[in-house]
MDTraj code that builds the backbone (N, CA, C; nanometers):
import mdtraj as md
import numpy as np

residues = "MET SER PRO ILE VAL ASP ASP HIS GLY GLY THR ARG ARG ALA VAL LEU SER THR TYR GLY LEU ASP ASP ALA ARG TYR ALA VAL HIS ALA GLU ARG TRP THR ALA TRP TRP ALA ASP ARG TYR PRO ALA ALA ALA ALA".split()
xyz = np.array([
    [0.1022, -0.1386, -0.0024],
    [0.0041, -0.0157, 0.0005],
    [0.0919, 0.1160, -0.0168],
    [0.0509, 0.2237, -0.1248],
    [0.1023, 0.3557, -0.0610],
    [0.1137, 0.4274, 0.0553],
    [0.2273, 0.4831, 0.0816],
    [0.1911, 0.5672, 0.1850],
    [0.1319, 0.6946, 0.1793],
    [0.1098, 0.7424, 0.0791],
    [-0.0075, 0.8702, -0.0014],
    [-0.1080, 0.8285, -0.0307],
    [-0.2234, 0.8542, 0.0224],
    [-0.3531, 0.8254, 0.0101],
    [-0.4768, 0.8952, 0.0200],
    [-0.5775, 0.9183, -0.0786],
    [-0.6394, 1.0692, -0.0880],
    [-0.7412, 1.0803, -0.0083],
    [-0.7974, 0.8781, 0.0254],
    [-0.9109, 0.9079, 0.1018],
    [-0.8791, 0.7776, 0.2376],
    [-0.9023, 0.8908, 0.3695],
    [-0.8104, 0.8076, 0.4555],
    [-0.9275, 0.7102, 0.5602],
    [-1.0811, 0.7665, 0.5032],
    [-1.1578, 0.7213, 0.5409],
    [-1.1886, 0.7363, 0.7452],
    [-1.1022, 0.8434, 0.7698],
    [-1.0902, 0.9224, 0.8913],
    [-1.0352, 0.7849, 0.9637],
    [-0.9060, 0.7317, 0.9173],
    [-0.8039, 0.6359, 1.0116],
    [-0.6680, 0.7447, 0.9637],
    [-0.5713, 0.6703, 1.0216],
    [-0.4749, 0.7870, 1.0406],
    [-0.3769, 0.5817, 1.0585],
    [-0.2185, 0.6671, 1.0212],
    [-0.1176, 0.5107, 1.0426],
    [-0.0041, 0.5928, 1.1227],
    [0.0189, 0.5100, 1.1735],
    [0.1603, 0.5678, 1.2297],
    [0.2805, 0.4664, 1.2277],
    [0.4337, 0.4840, 1.2044],
    [0.5161, 0.3755, 1.1725],
    [0.5674, 0.4173, 1.3372],
    [0.6189, 0.3553, 1.4258],
    [0.6623, 0.3621, 1.5272],
    [0.8034, 0.3005, 1.5628],
    [0.9251, 0.3018, 1.5046],
    [1.0256, 0.2577, 1.5274],
    [1.1176, 0.2303, 1.6887],
    [1.1334, 0.1666, 1.7339],
    [1.2172, 0.0663, 1.8605],
    [1.3443, 0.0725, 1.8185],
    [1.3919, 0.0359, 1.6802],
    [1.5055, 0.0456, 1.6897],
    [1.6331, 0.0810, 1.7998],
    [1.7141, 0.0119, 1.8040],
    [1.8093, 0.0471, 1.9258],
    [1.7805, 0.0980, 2.0078],
    [1.6722, 0.0870, 2.0956],
    [1.6133, 0.0866, 2.2238],
    [1.6918, -0.0089, 2.2953],
    [1.7340, 0.0312, 2.3799],
    [1.7577, -0.1044, 2.5228],
    [1.6451, -0.1609, 2.5790],
    [1.6357, -0.2796, 2.6328],
    [1.4858, -0.3503, 2.6906],
    [1.4839, -0.2454, 2.8083],
    [1.5444, -0.1575, 2.8812],
    [1.4787, -0.0593, 2.9515],
    [1.3822, 0.0403, 2.9684],
    [1.4404, 0.1095, 2.8435],
    [1.3974, 0.1953, 2.7496],
    [1.2696, 0.1444, 2.6864],
    [1.2874, 0.0416, 2.6671],
    [1.1327, 0.0339, 2.5636],
    [1.0639, -0.0528, 2.6172],
    [1.0933, -0.1176, 2.7704],
    [0.9649, -0.0851, 2.8662],
    [0.9290, -0.0044, 2.9050],
    [0.9780, 0.1506, 2.9071],
    [0.9094, 0.2558, 2.9685],
    [0.8030, 0.2959, 2.8628],
    [0.8794, 0.3118, 2.7324],
    [0.7903, 0.3647, 2.6294],
    [0.6464, 0.2582, 2.5900],
    [0.6846, 0.1785, 2.6036],
    [0.5694, -0.0145, 2.5962],
    [0.4898, 0.0144, 2.7131],
    [0.4879, 0.0692, 2.8076],
    [0.3679, 0.1010, 2.8966],
    [0.3125, 0.2295, 2.8590],
    [0.4181, 0.3675, 2.8695],
    [0.2966, 0.4901, 2.8295],
    [0.2288, 0.4670, 2.6746],
    [0.2703, 0.3713, 2.5969],
    [0.2163, 0.3561, 2.4806],
    [0.1001, 0.3004, 2.4993],
    [0.1240, 0.2083, 2.6004],
    [-0.0267, 0.0575, 2.6026],
    [-0.1060, 0.1767, 2.6640],
    [-0.1110, 0.2481, 2.7760],
    [-0.1563, 0.3288, 2.8384],
    [-0.2569, 0.4307, 2.7655],
    [-0.1393, 0.5187, 2.6846],
    [-0.2506, 0.6234, 2.5854],
    [-0.3484, 0.5002, 2.4970],
    [-0.3355, 0.4028, 2.4642],
    [-0.3635, 0.3053, 2.3810],
    [-0.5157, 0.2871, 2.4366],
    [-0.4913, 0.2155, 2.5688],
    [-0.6192, 0.1043, 2.6436],
    [-0.6989, 0.2886, 2.7090],
    [-0.6748, 0.4124, 2.6938],
    [-0.7482, 0.5431, 2.7535],
    [-0.8266, 0.5489, 2.6200],
    [-0.7627, 0.5428, 2.4953],
    [-0.8376, 0.5996, 2.4205],
    [-0.9460, 0.4370, 2.3381],
    [-0.9044, 0.3734, 2.3522],
    [-0.9534, 0.2124, 2.2998],
    [-0.9813, 0.1221, 2.3770],
    [-1.0457, 0.1549, 2.4447],
    [-1.0716, 0.0432, 2.5679],
    [-1.0963, -0.1109, 2.4984],
    [-1.1436, -0.1024, 2.4282],
    [-1.2066, -0.2435, 2.3599],
    [-1.0703, -0.3146, 2.2972],
    [-0.9837, -0.2512, 2.2831],
    [-0.8466, -0.2798, 2.2046],
    [-0.7479, -0.3500, 2.2949],
    [-0.7560, -0.3137, 2.4486],
    [-0.7284, -0.3407, 2.5481],
    [-0.7702, -0.4685, 2.6410],
    [-0.8952, -0.4910, 2.6348],
    [-0.9461, -0.6230, 2.6734],
    [-0.9182, -0.7553, 2.5992],
])
top = md.Topology()
chain = top.add_chain()
for i, resn in enumerate(residues, 1):
    res = top.add_residue(resn, chain, resSeq=i)
    for name in ("N", "CA", "C"):
        top.add_atom(name, md.element.get_by_symbol(name[0]), res)
traj = md.Trajectory(xyz[None], top)
């Protein structure tokens, strides 16, 4: 799929790279991202 799409249909996409993060830094970011995601999309956390 092309990264440029004319009709997004109300959706968005992001690519987050954790390349190069050590395990401790990855864990901090994963915890924050999981909390953010669960607050906005509770059904996805179930």
